[in-house]
N, C-alpha and C positions, 0 to 999 in steps of 0.2 A: 592483413586478413581483416574482414569485416567482423566486429564485435557482435556477439550474439546473447540474447537473453531469454529467459523463460518466465512467463506469468503463469501461476497456478491460482485461479480465482473464477468468480462467478460471471455470467454474462447479463450485460445491462441492455435491454432492447432499445432504450432511449439513446444509447451510445455515449453517455457522458461519464460513465464509471465503470468499474470492473474491467473485464478482459478487454473491452472496447477502448477504453481510456488507456490501458496499460499499452497496447499495442500502438495507438496513436502517439503516446509518449516515447517509446522506443524509435518509432520511425522519425518522429520530429528532431531526435536527437542523433540520428544516423546510426541506429543499432537495429540488427535484424532481430525480429521478435518471433518466438514460438509460443504457443499456448496450449494450457490444459484447462478445460472447463469444468468447474466442479458443481455448478447448478445454472439453470436457465432461469431467468426472472423475467416476469412481465412488468416492466416499469417505464416510467417517462420522468418528466421534471417535477411532476406532482405527487406520485405514489408509487410503491410496489404493490401490485395487485395480485400476483401469483409467484410462487417459488417451487420449481421442480429440481429436487437434487438429482444428480448424476450418480448412479450407482459406484460404490467404493472400487469395485474391480475394474470399472471402465475407466475412472480416474487414474487408477494404478497403471493401467494399460497405456494410457496417454503419456504419463510420465515416463514410462520405460521406453515407448516409441521414440521419444524426443531425445532422452539422454543415451541411448544406444547408438544413436546415429549422428546427432548434431553436437558440436563442441560448444556447449553452454559456458558463457563466462559469468553469469550471475543469475540467480532465481529471485523472483519476488512471489511472494505467497499473500493471497487476500482472502476472500471469502471462502470458509470451508463450511460451518454450519452444525456438524454433528461429531460427537466424540469418536465414532468409528472412522470417519473420513479423516479426522484429524490424524489419528494414529496410523491410517493407511498412508497417507501423504509423508508423514515423517520417516516410515519405512521405506517408502519408494525413493526418496532422496537421500537415504543413508549412506550411499557410497559417493555422492556428489562432494567434491573437494574444494568448491569454489564458495563465494559469498552467497549468503542467504538473507534477504530482506523480508522480514514478516510484518505485515500490516494487519494488526488484529481487529478486522471489520467486524463491527458488532451491530451497528445502526446506521441506516441509510439517512441521507440528508433529509428526507421526509419524515423521518422519525420512526419508520418501520424497522422491527427487529429482525437482524440477519443472523445473529448467533445465539442460540438458546443458552440459558444459564447453565444447563448440563454439560454444555461443551467447554466451558471456560477452564474447568479442572483439567480435562485433556489437553487443551491448549497448553496450560502450564507444564503439565507433565512430559508431553510428547514433542512439542515444537519450540516452545521458548528456549529450551537448551541447544537447541540446533541453529538458533538464530545468529547471524553476524550482527544484525542490527533489528531491533524492535521499534516501531514508529507508532506509537499509540498517541491518539489525542487525549485531552485531560479527562472526558468521561470514560474512555476505555481504559486508562490507566486506573481509575478509581475502581472499575469493575475488576481489575486484575489484582490489586493490592489493597483496595479499600482507599476511603477518601482521607489519606493521611497528610494532604497537603503537597503542593507541588514541590517544595523542597525536599521532602523526605521519599516520595514516590520513586524518583529513579534509582536510588540505591536499593530499595525494596524489589524493584523489577530486575535489577542487575542480579540480585540473589537468586532469582529464578532461572537463571542461566544464559541468557543473551550476552554477547560479548560487549554489546554498547546499546544504548537507549536514546532514541531521538524523541523527546518530550515536545510535541507540537502545541503551539500556543493559540491556535486559531479560535478556540472556545473561551480564552480569557477575555478580559475587558481591557480598554485602553485604545489609544491611538496608533500604538506600534505593536506588531505582532511578533513574539519572540520565540524562537525554537531553541531548545537546549540540547546539544549533543553531549551525552555522558558516558564515560568509559573509564578504563584503567587510567588514562593520562589525565583525567580531569573533566571540566566542562567547558565547552566552547559554544558560545551563543551566535545566533544569526537572527539579525533584526530587519524588519521591512515596515514601512508605513501601511497601516490597516487600509484595505481598499473598500470604499463605499459601493458594494454591488451586492445583489442577492443571487448571482451566477456563480457560485462556488461548488456546483455538483461535481463529485469526482476529484476534489483537491487532494484527499488522502491517498487515493489510488495513484493518482498522477505524480505525486511527490515521491512515494515509495518506488514507484516503477523509474522515475527519473534518477534517483539515486542508485537503483540496480543498473541502470543504463550506464552510468558513469563509472560504476564498478566493473561492469564488463568491458569497458574501455580501458581498464588497468588503472584508474585513479585511486589513490588512497582515500579511505573513508571520509576524512574530514572534508578533503578537497571535493569528492563526490557529493557530498552534502551541500556543500557551499554553492556548487554550481546548479545542483538541482533546485536549491532554495531559490537563486536568482532567476532561473527559467521559469520556475512556477509562479514567482510574483508578476513577471511579465505576462504570463499566461492568464492570470486574474485581472491585470490591468486591462487586457484586451477582450474579457469575456463577454462585455456587454456589446461588442461588435457582431457576435454571432446571432443574437436574437433567436434562440432555440427555445420553444416550448413556453408554457405560461406559468411555470413554477420556478424551481432553482435550476437555472440553465447551467450548461457546463463551462468549464474554462476554455480558452481558446489554445489547444495544442500547437496548433500551426502558426502562431502569431508571427514567427519569424520567416515564414515561408510563403503565406498567402498575402496577396497585395489586396 
């Protein structure tokens, strides 16, 4: 049976992040992708110039339509935006018994804010306890639990309810990028040489959706993170080959498939 995954996220008209990145990732990894659009953004590699939220009831209807008919193996959640939408999504996936990967999208690569501060409390209350895996970068972790330092943030995040936390090291300094998977069984680290490229738009979306893809295929969480980490590193290495836009270009989702 073909593995199937669902992404619940915003649309990126430039194609590098959000729903578009998630579906490209699913396809690149041999997983059928379904989608629920939470917002339409006008954006490219340089900026987000407009955001149009999709009404909560329409988002709920999309989720119901997918889950009522398609055997989804894993859900990835990205951009949500408002407290009411966060609560609506949490309620709509309430009966889903598979893994949920939550990427707390707060700021675009261009620096544009995608999650209002008023929604952070709702995210903590309604969705973090529902997450199998939370995948914050360092600024997102600081917004969720304060700037307590990378050593203490994972445990603080775990206390909010997710079963595991992947602390992404892309915003840290150094020649090596280290991502730490923290859960009940301890910490597992995944390291890769930092790539000298400005084309990293959509890395967070792509990483979390790659993990969801491997979970949908039946991989255990540590193996799903390991394989997604390796795939994303190769996508970043090949990013400059795409030559998309004049700002922060996307990673190369199809690096293994395009010649």
